[in-house]
C-alpha positions in Angstrom: 21.8 -50.6 -6.7 24.4 -48.9 -8.9 25.6 -45.3 -8.3 23.8 -43.9 -11.3 20.4 -45.2 -10.2 21.0 -44.0 -6.7 21.9 -40.5 -8.0 18.6 -40.4 -10.0 16.6 -41.5 -6.9 18.2 -38.9 -4.7 17.7 -36.2 -7.3 14.1 -37.2 -7.7 13.5 -37.1 -4.0 15.1 -33.6 -3.7 12.9 -32.4 -6.6 9.8 -33.8 -5.0 10.6 -32.2 -1.7 11.3 -28.8 -3.1 8.3 -28.9 -5.4 6.1 -29.8 -2.4 7.6 -26.8 -0.5 6.9 -24.5 -3.5 3.3 -25.6 -3.9 2.4 -25.6 -0.2 3.8 -22.1 0.4 2.0 -20.8 -2.7 -1.5 -22.0 -1.6 -1.1 -22.5 2.2 -3.8 -21.2 4.5 -3.5 -17.5 5.3 -2.8 -16.6 9.0 -6.2 -15.9 10.7 -7.5 -12.4 10.2 -6.0 -11.7 6.8 -8.0 -11.2 3.6 -10.6 -9.6 5.8 -13.7 -7.4 5.3 -15.3 -5.7 8.2 -19.0 -5.2 8.6 -20.5 -2.2 7.0 -20.6 0.8 9.4 -23.0 3.8 9.0 -20.9 6.9 9.7 -21.7 10.5 9.9 -20.3 12.5 7.0 -18.5 14.7 9.5 -16.6 11.7 10.7 -15.0 10.9 7.4 -12.4 13.0 5.6 -10.6 12.6 2.3 -6.9 13.7 2.4 -4.3 14.1 -0.3 -0.8 15.4 -1.1 0.1 16.8 -4.5 3.4 17.8 -5.9 3.0 19.8 -9.2 4.5 22.5 -11.4 3.2 26.1 -11.4 5.0 29.0 -13.1 8.0 26.8 -13.8 8.4 26.0 -10.1 7.7 22.9 -8.1 4.8 23.3 -5.6 4.0 21.1 -2.6 0.4 20.9 -1.5 0.9 18.4 1.3 -1.2 17.8 4.4 -1.3 14.1 5.1 1.5 13.9 7.6 0.3 17.1 9.4 -2.9 15.0 10.0 -0.8 12.0 11.1 1.1 14.1 13.7 -2.2 15.8 14.8 -3.8 12.4 15.3 -0.9 11.1 17.3 -0.9 14.3 19.5 -4.6 13.6 20.4 -4.0 10.0 21.5 -4.6 9.5 25.3 -5.5 5.8 25.6 -3.9 3.9 22.8 -1.9 4.4 19.6 -1.5 1.7 17.0 0.6 2.3 13.9 1.2 -0.1 11.0 3.6 1.5 8.6 5.6 -0.1 5.7 8.5 2.2 5.0 10.0 4.2 7.9 13.5 5.5 7.5 15.5 8.6 6.6 17.9 7.1 4.0 18.0 9.3 0.9 20.3 9.9 -2.2 21.4 13.2 -0.6 20.7 15.0 -3.9 18.1 17.3 -2.3 16.7 18.3 1.0 13.8 15.9 1.8 11.2 16.3 4.5 12.2 14.6 7.8 9.1 12.5 7.9 10.5 9.5 9.8 12.2 11.6 12.4 9.1 13.8 12.9 7.0 10.6 13.3 9.3 9.2 16.0 9.5 12.5 17.9 5.7 12.8 17.8 5.3 9.4 19.3 7.9 10.0 21.9 6.3 13.3 22.9 2.9 11.7 23.3 4.3 8.9 25.4 6.0 11.4 27.8 2.7 13.4 27.9 0.6 10.2 28.7 2.9 7.6 30.4 0.0 5.0 30.4 -0.6 5.3 26.6 -0.6 1.9 25.0 1.5 2.1 21.8 2.0 -0.7 19.3 4.2 -0.1 16.2 3.9 -2.8 13.5 6.2 -2.5 10.5 7.9 -4.4 7.7 11.4 -6.0 7.8 12.5 -3.8 5.0 13.3 -1.1 7.6 16.1 -3.3 8.9 16.9 -4.5 5.4 15.8 -7.9 6.5 18.0 -8.1 9.6 21.2 -6.4 8.5 20.9 -3.4 10.8 18.7 -1.6 13.3 15.8 0.5 12.3 17.1 3.9 13.5 13.7 5.6 13.8 11.9 2.6 15.3 14.3 0.9 17.8 14.5 3.9 20.2 10.7 3.6 20.7 11.2 0.1 22.2 13.2 1.8 25.1 10.1 3.8 25.8 7.9 0.7 26.2 6.5 0.6 22.7 5.5 -2.9 21.5 7.4 -3.0 18.1 6.4 -5.9 15.8 8.2 -6.8 12.7 5.8 -8.7 10.4 6.7 -12.3 10.0 6.8 -12.4 6.1 7.6 -16.1 6.1 4.0 -16.7 7.2 2.7 -15.1 4.0 2.2 -17.0 0.8 5.0 -16.9 -1.8 4.3 -15.0 -5.1 7.7 -16.0 -6.5 7.1 -19.7 -6.4 10.3 -20.9 -8.0 12.8 -18.7 -6.1 11.0 -18.8 -2.8 10.7 -22.6 -2.8 14.5 -23.0 -3.2 15.1 -20.2 -0.7 12.9 -21.9 1.9 14.5 -25.3 1.4 18.1 -24.0 1.5 19.2 -20.4 1.8 16.7 -19.5 4.6 18.5 -21.6 7.1 21.6 -19.4 7.1 19.7 -16.7 8.8 19.8 -12.9 8.2 21.8 -11.2 11.0 25.4 -10.2 10.6 27.7 -7.4 9.4 27.0 -6.5 5.8 29.4 -5.7 3.1 27.0 -5.1 0.2 25.5 -1.7 -0.7 22.0 -1.1 0.6 19.3 -1.2 -2.1 17.4 1.6 -0.3 20.2 4.3 -0.7 23.9 4.7 -0.6 23.6 6.5 2.8 22.0 3.4 4.4 24.0 0.7 6.2 25.6 -2.1 4.2 23.7 -5.3 4.2 24.5 -9.0 4.0 24.1 -11.2 0.9 21.6 -13.2 2.9 19.4 -10.0 3.3 19.4 -9.6 -0.5 18.4 -13.2 -0.9 15.5 -12.7 1.5 14.5 -9.5 -0.3 14.1 -11.5 -3.6 11.0 -13.1 -2.1 9.4 -9.7 -2.8 6.6 -9.5 -0.4 5.8 -7.1 2.4 3.5 -5.7 5.0 2.6 -2.8 2.8 -0.1 -1.2 5.1 -0.1 2.5 6.1 -2.4 2.8 9.1 -2.6 4.9 12.3 -5.3 4.3 14.9 -6.2 6.0 18.2 -9.3 5.9 20.3 -10.4 9.1 18.5 -9.6 8.5 14.8 -8.1 6.1 12.2 -6.0 7.0 9.1 -5.8 4.7 6.1 -3.1 6.0 3.7 -1.1 5.4 0.6 1.7 7.5 2.0 4.8 6.2 3.9 6.7 8.2 6.6 9.9 7.7 4.5 12.0 10.8 3.9 12.9 9.9 0.2 9.1 9.5 -0.4 8.4 12.9 1.1 7.5 14.7 -2.2 5.3 11.9 -3.5 1.6 12.6 -4.3 -0.6 10.5 -2.1 -4.1 10.0 -0.8 -5.6 9.1 2.5 -8.8 8.9 4.7 -9.5 9.8 8.3 -12.4 8.1 10.0 -14.0 8.0 13.4 -16.5 5.8 15.2 -16.9 2.1 15.8 -15.1 1.2 12.5 -11.9 1.8 14.5 -12.5 -1.4 16.4 -12.3 -3.3 13.1 -9.1 -1.5 12.3 -7.6 -2.5 15.6 -8.6 -6.1 15.1 -7.0 -6.2 11.7 -3.7 -5.0 13.2 -4.0 -7.5 16.1 -4.1 -10.3 13.5 -0.7 -9.3 12.2 0.8 -9.1 15.7 -0.6 -12.5 16.5 1.1 -14.4 13.6 4.3 -12.3 14.0 5.0 -13.0 17.7 3.8 -9.7 19.1 2.5 -9.2 22.6 -1.3 -9.0 22.2 -1.6 -7.7 25.8 -0.1 -4.4 24.4 -3.3 -3.8 22.5 -6.4 -2.4 24.2 -8.9 -5.0 25.3 -12.4 -5.3 23.9 -13.8 -3.7 27.0 -11.4 -0.8 26.7 -12.3 -0.4 23.0 -16.0 -0.3 23.9 -15.3 2.3 26.6 -12.8 4.5 24.7 -14.2 4.6 21.2 -17.2 6.9 20.6 -20.0 5.9 18.2 -20.4 8.0 15.1 -23.5 10.1 15.4 -25.8 10.0 12.4 -27.4 13.2 13.7 -24.5 15.3 12.6 -25.6 15.3 9.0 -25.7 12.9 6.0 -24.5 9.4 6.7 -22.5 7.1 4.6 -21.4 3.5 4.7 -17.7 2.5 5.4 -16.0 -0.8 5.4 -12.4 -2.0 6.0 -11.0 -4.2 3.3 -7.6 -6.0 3.5 -5.6 -8.1 0.9 -7.7 -9.9 -1.7 -11.0 -8.5 -0.4 -9.9 -5.1 -1.9 -9.8 -6.8 -5.3 -13.1 -8.5 -4.8 -14.9 -5.2 -4.0 -13.3 -3.3 -6.8 -14.1 -5.9 -9.4 -17.7 -6.0 -8.1 -18.0 -2.2 -8.2 -16.7 -2.1 -11.8 -19.1 -4.9 -12.8 -22.1 -3.0 -11.4 -21.1 0.4 -13.0 -23.8 1.6 -15.4 -23.5 3.4 -18.7 -24.4 6.7 -17.2 -21.7 6.3 -14.4 -18.1 7.4 -14.5 -15.0 5.6 -13.2 -12.0 7.6 -12.0 -8.7 5.8 -11.2 -5.6 7.4 -9.7 -2.9 4.7 -9.5 0.8 4.2 -9.0 0.8 0.6 -10.4 -1.9 -0.8 -12.6 -1.4 -4.5 -13.6 -4.0 -6.7 -12.0 -5.7 -8.7 -14.7 -9.0 -9.0 -12.9 -9.3 -5.2 -12.5 -8.1 -4.6 -16.1 -10.8 -7.0 -17.4 -13.3 -5.1 -15.2 -12.2 -1.8 -16.8 -12.5 -3.3 -20.3 -16.0 -4.8 -19.6 -17.2 -1.5 -18.1 -15.9 0.4 -21.1 -17.8 -2.1 -23.4 -21.0 -1.2 -21.6 -20.4 2.5 -22.3 -19.1 3.5 -18.8 -16.7 6.5 -19.0 -13.3 5.6 -17.7 -10.7 8.2 -16.7 -7.4 7.0 -15.5 -4.4 8.9 -14.0 -1.2 6.9 -13.9 2.3 7.4 -12.6 4.7 6.9 -15.6 6.9 4.6 -13.6 10.0 6.5 -14.6 11.6 7.1 -11.2 12.2 5.2 -8.0 14.1 7.1 -5.3 16.4 8.7 -7.9 16.8 5.6 -10.1 15.5 5.6 -13.6 12.8 2.9 -14.4 11.5 1.4 -17.6 8.0 2.5 -17.2 6.7 -0.9 -16.1 4.0 -1.9 -15.6 2.0 1.2 -16.5 3.4 1.9 -20.0 2.4 -1.4 -21.5 -0.8 -1.6 -19.6 -1.8 1.9 -20.8 -0.9 0.9 -24.4 -3.1 -2.2 -24.0 -6.1 -0.2 -22.8 -5.5 2.5 -25.5 -5.3 -0.1 -28.2 -8.9 -1.2 -27.4 -9.8 2.1 -29.1 -12.7 2.8 -26.9 -13.5 6.5 -27.0 -14.8 6.3 -23.4 -11.4 5.3 -22.0 -9.1 8.3 -21.5 -5.6 7.9 -19.9 -3.5 10.8 -18.6 0.0 10.6 -17.0 0.8 12.4 -13.8 3.7 14.8 -14.7 6.3 13.7 -12.2 9.8 15.0 -11.7 11.9 13.1 -9.2 8.9 12.1 -7.2 6.0 9.6 -7.8 2.3 9.8 -8.2 1.9 7.2 -5.4 -1.9 7.3 -5.0 -4.1 4.2 -4.9 -7.6 5.2 -5.5 -10.8 4.3 -7.4 -13.9 6.4 -7.5 -17.1 5.2 -9.2 -19.4 8.2 -9.6 -23.0 7.2 -10.0 -26.1 9.3 -10.6 -27.2 9.0 -7.0 -24.7 6.8 -5.2 -20.9 6.7 -5.5 -18.2 4.3 -4.3 -14.7 5.3 -3.2 -12.0 2.6 -2.4 -8.5 3.7 -1.5 -5.6 2.9 0.8 -2.3 1.0 0.5 -3.1 -1.3 -2.4 -1.7 -0.9 -5.8 -3.8 -2.6 -8.5 -1.4 -5.5 -8.9 -1.3 -9.3 -8.2 1.3 -8.7 -5.5 -1.0 -6.4 -3.6 -4.4 -8.0 -4.3 -3.8 -11.8 -4.4 -3.0 -12.4 -0.8 0.8 -12.0 -1.0 1.3 -8.6 0.6 -0.4 -7.3 3.7 -2.6 -4.4 2.6 -5.5 -2.2 4.0 -8.0 -0.1 2.2 -11.3 1.5 3.1 -14.5 1.4 1.0 -16.9 4.3 1.3 -20.3 4.4 -0.3 -22.2 7.7 -0.1 -24.6 9.9 -1.9 -23.1 11.6 -4.9 -24.2 14.9 -3.5 -22.4 14.4 -0.2 -19.6 16.7 0.7 -17.2 13.7 1.0 -17.9 12.6 -2.6 -17.6 16.1 -3.8 -14.2 16.4 -2.2 -13.0 13.3 -4.1 -14.6 14.7 -7.3 -12.8 18.0 -6.8 -9.5 16.2 -6.4 -9.8 14.3 -9.7 -11.1 17.3 -11.6 -8.2 19.4 -10.2 -5.5 17.1 -11.5 -7.3 16.0 -14.7 -8.0 19.6 -15.8 -4.7 21.1 -14.5 -6.5 23.6 -12.4 -4.0 26.3 -11.0 -1.0 24.2 -12.1 0.3 21.4 -14.2 -0.5 18.0 -12.7 -1.2 15.7 -15.7 -0.3 15.4 -19.4 -1.8 13.6 -22.4 -1.3 9.9 -23.0 1.1 10.6 -25.9 3.6 12.5 -23.7 5.0 9.4 -22.0 4.0 6.6 -24.4 7.3 6.1 -26.3 8.1 4.0 -29.4 8.8 0.8 -27.6 5.4 -0.4 -26.2 5.8 -3.9 -27.7 9.2 -4.4 -26.2 8.1 -3.1 -22.8 4.9 -5.2 -22.9 7.1 -8.3 -23.6 9.3 -7.4 -20.7 6.1 -6.9 -18.5 4.8 -10.4 -19.5 8.2 -12.0 -18.8 8.4 -10.4 -15.4 4.8 -11.3 -14.6 5.5 -15.0 -15.5 8.6 -15.2 -13.3 7.2 -12.8 -10.7 10.5 -11.1 -9.9 8.9 -7.7 -9.6 7.0 -5.6 -7.0 3.9 -5.9 -9.1 
């Protein structure tokens, strides 16, 4: 066999191996417990609460109407038996251009205080590897908790499917084997104040997937949020839900699944018998009842698409979203609009990310696409951000008698909804006349109508003269999937 033929054979074998790696990790079975929907729970209306943070302008001053993390700290302070947290972004690194809320430090102090108050408290802290910049340094607000006996679990992202099939296939076959740990020399992508990172950490980051959940659970209550305890995110506008009752068991099991495939100690979690003893059932005698269900990963998309499909002409769809790019949901919006359903959408203009200017992707081109449909019943408004983000992830389908609310960590993107990231949302179905639905309704009307301040502006305010260029950029990025959406 001559050298040229041998070279072709070797090249062909390498291509086949890498292609096989690419395809397998794109479609491989998910770890058990992911892409999960719980059973539907009937919960007293008094055991469900809608939360939100808003940053807005009033009388030429920035106003902060924030309560989510007050509720987080309160929930932690009431834990006596167990405390389980699954939080994506937990650090204090900022651009030092303004004084940010010390969310990450306050979170750590709250946990430490509760452990000292209740030495037998079972605490599990699940998080994403982004907080160590993929192995380049310690997580300053998380590592000290291990010394207090907290079971800290860094999600094993390698077990997740690969959205960026071309890059991740090559990375798995070659670059991955060089590891992550070591002293870095490159600037940290989070902030200049963060520790330097290795080139290998940057190479792992380019796989662009994450455990993106924001969940806190105790024996008394569970929180499902869009907010991160991340100082530089401290002024973002967010939403959240607080629930009680047996649905907490499903939330615990959803977290146990992550710990299981990430090498966590499952004995650190409360046992089934302990959950049965410690969690109180929601009493339907306290007032109106509603139905609640935990949804993770692709199940979020499934339920949103179904709800849009079932929306009737006399219904109204309200969406408050940081990223809108998922084609299944966009088609659901278009089809609902064709049937005459009123669609009101509030979007972040995607102009800012932790002090860095952005191109307005994906929301600008997607908004232009929806606007160009020329349906009078689709109205888009932009949240008037300054240096912060409208970081909410929420859809509310208001029916004549029954309404559906779905919210949590999931942006409406392929990254978040196609089983690449780890996500968690809650779906709540309730009477349109219930106080819970009214609270969601008041939230949307407040920001839509600029009640007592400036929250949103007209579509034309942010839609510049380059929608075609930006839509092309959006398509290119979607094809090669080198984005967070």
